N, C-alpha and C positions, 0 to 999 in steps of 0.2 A: 572926105568922103561926099558923095551926094546923098541927099536927103532923101530917103527911101519912106515909103508906101508900102501897106497891106498888100500892094496889088503886088509891087515890085515881089515882095519877102513871099506870097505862093508861090509865082511863078520860076523863082528861083529852088521851092521845097519842091516842084513840079517835076523839075530839072534833075532833081536829085546832089543838086550843086551843093551843097552844107553846109561846108567851109563861107561859101559866098554869104545862104541863106544865114550862116548864124553868124557873122559882120554885119549882115542888113538889120537886121534884126534890132543888134545889140543898139548900131545906130537910129536906129528906129527910136529905142526907146531911152536916148541921151534926153531928147526932147520934151519938155513938163509935160505938153499937153498931153502927146503921145504918150509917155508914161505910165494914166490920167485912163488909160483904155484897156481893155482888158484884151482885147484881142489882138493887142501887141504883147503882152505875155501867156496869153496862149500859143501864139504859134513863134515865142520862143523854148518852151514848157517841148511845145513836140518837135523843133531843128534838135535842143538839144537831149533828148531820148533818141529819137533817132540817129546822134553822131552818138549817146550813150552805146548803141548798137550795132554799130556800123561796124566791119569788119576793116577798111580802109581806113580809118582816124581814130587807129586807136589810141593814138598820143591824144587825143581831148577824152576818150573816156571818163577817167576819174576828175578830169575838170567838169564834164559834165554829169555826169550823177552828184558830184558839188554845189551848181549851180541849181541845179533841180530841186537836191532841198531845200536853197535860199530863198526856189520861186514860192514853194510851197509854204515855207515860211508868212514871205509879202502877201502871196492871199488868205491864208490865215489871219494875218494880224490884217488887212485890211476888210476880210469878212466880219470881223470881231467888232471894227469902230462901226460908232454910232453914224 
């Protein structure tokens, strides 16, 4: 997979290509420097939330809900660290 940018991720969200957006944001966050950026995590939450709500992607709902819980846990842990 090619390196993704926030702009690429935004474009796939606007096109409602949720599976592609999910793949893009997951690839983006695998890089350590990107994982430290809050915007990537925000978009991941947004994408997974949209997947969970979508009628077209029912197979992702349970996984998306679980990932949202883990995302919130990671965010809370990062806020609590000095």
